[in-house]
N, C-alpha and C positions, 0 to 999 in steps of 0.2 A: 431210428431217428436220423434225420438228415442233418448234416452240418452245413452251415452257410459258407459261401465262398469267401467272405471276409475273414472268417475264423481260420481257414486254411492258409490264407495269405499272411495273417499275423504270425502264425507258427513258422512259416518259411522265412520270415524277415528277421527273426531273432538271431541267427548265426551271423548275419551281415555285420553288425557292429564288432564282433570278435574278429572277423576277417579284416575289416578296415583297421582295427587296432593293430593287428599283426602286420599289416602292410605298412602302416605308419612307423612301427618299430623297425621293420626291415629297412625302410628308406633312411631313417635316422641313423642306423648303424652304418649304412653305406656311406652317408655323408660324413660321419665322424671318421671313418677310415680314410677318407680322401682329404682330410684337413690340411695336409701339407700341400696338396695340389691346389686347394681352394685359396691358400694364402698368396699364391702367385697371380690370382685374378686381379683385374683392375678394381679400384676402390668402388666404382659405381655398381659393380656386380656383387660386391661383398668381400673383396680382398682386403689386404692390410692397407692402412692409410699411408699416405706419402710421408717420408721422413723416418720410417721405422728402421732400426738398425738391421743389418744383414745377419742371418743366422751363421754361427761359426761352422766351418767346414768339418771340424772334429769336435765331438762332444767333450766337454771338460771332465776331468777326472773327479771322482767323489772326494770330498775332503777327508783327510786322515783324522778320524774322530778319536782314535785311541792314542795318538801321539800327545805327549804331555808338553805343555808350554814351557819355555825356558824359565828359570828362576827369576824372581823380581829383583831389580837393582835396588829399589828403595826398601829399607828395613821397616819393620812394624814399630809403631810408637811404643815407647816405654810407658810405665804407669805414671811417672812424673809428667811426661809430655801430654798424656791423655788428660790428666787433671788440669794442666795449664790451659789446654784447648777448651775444655769444658767450662773453666772459669771465665775465659774470654767470651765464649758464647753466651754465658749467663749474664755477663756484664753488658753485652750488646743487646740482649733481649730486654734487660731492665731499661737501658737507654732508649730503645725504641718505644717501650711502653710509656716512659716518661714523656717523650716527644708527642706520642699520640694523645695523651691526656692533656698536654699543654695546648695542642692545636685544636682540640675539641671544645675547650672551655670558652674561647671568645665568641663562639656562635651563640 
């Protein structure tokens, strides 16, 4: 049985998308590796916009995540102070609710 010419061409064209995909991946990796060079290009070509701050000459150190902060100067509220603050907040809420009801009635 003879195979048509179109059938053999279709078989040969299947690997091309894979090759194209590999080529696109290789080019994108190349462009990513040159990102510091691309940042120095003019804005019209794809560089950084005007007015961006300069990069520091030396990279900053990592923050010391294991260092403990200094103790707080302000003390924690006592139980009496907490109750007093809660009572003041409750009184403010009640006053706000009373004002909201009073302003809603005239309409």
